[in-house]
N, C-alpha and C positions, 0 to 999 in steps of 0.2 A: 169216848162217846158222851153225848149229851142226850138226855131223855126228858121228854115233856109229854105226860099223859101216855097216849098210845103211839107217840112219834119218837123215833130214835134216830139221831144224827150220828152216823159213823164217820168221824173226822178222818180216819186213816184211809178209808175207801171213798169218801165224798159221796156217800149214799144216805138217803133218808128212807127209813122204813115207817110207813103209816099203816098200822095194823100188819097185814101181810104183803102190802104193795111196796115194791122197791122203786125208788126214784133216784136216778143218777143226777148229781149236781156237778157244776164246775168247781174248781178250787175256790174261786172267789165267792160263788154263791154259798158254798159250804162254810166258809170263814164268816160271811155276813150272818148267816142263819145261826151258827154256833155262838157268835158274839151277842146277838139279840137274845137268844134263849138263856145264855149265861147271865145276862143283865137282869133276869128275873122280874121283868115288867118295867124296869127303869127306861126312860127315854134316852136314846143314844143319838147324838147329833151326827150329821153327815161327816163333819170334820173328824169326830171321834172314830167313826167307822173307817174312814180313810186311813187314819193312823193305825188302827188295829189290823186292818186287812192288807193295806199296801205299804204302810210304814212312812217314814219321813221322806222318802225319795219320790213320792207320788207327784207326777207332773201333769196330770190330766185335769178335767173339769170336775167340780163337785157333783154336777148332774149325772156323772158316771154311775154314782150310787143309785140314783133313781132307776136307771136302765137295769141294773142288776136286781134291784128289788122287784121291778115289774116282771122280769123273767122268773124270779124265784116264786112269785105269787102264781104265775101261770103253771109252773111245774107242781106246786103244792096243792093246787085245786082247792077244794073246800077247806082244807087245813089252813090255808093262807088267811082265813078270817082272823087268826091270831096275830098276824103281821100287821100292825097298825101304824098309820102315818099320824104323827103329832104335828099338826100344821105349825110351821115356823120354828120347829124345834128338832125334828128328826124322826126316828122310828122306835118302836118298842114291840116286844113279843108279849102278848097277854098269856101268861103261863097258866097251864093246867096245874102242873107240879113238875118242877125242873130239878134235875140232879145231874152232876157230872161224874162219870165213872172213868177209871184209868184205862 
């Protein structure tokens, strides 16, 4: 699990808990969100996200990441304010306070 403030990402179930609200994510959305939160505010490029989420065998377009980020923002609602686009560089999660638990 990855925790940031009042948000918990359950990687095993691909679920985000924001307070008491449970939001289901796809495996890809869950992996992207976990990578960004674990980055603790560092900017992660599209290329780096592709490697972390899809691996070396990715054969799609880089803009695929944009689509998943957009869907993730829609699902997270107000909490998505922490998911920031860094123009020309990638994305980052503006952490409240992050930790990773087993």
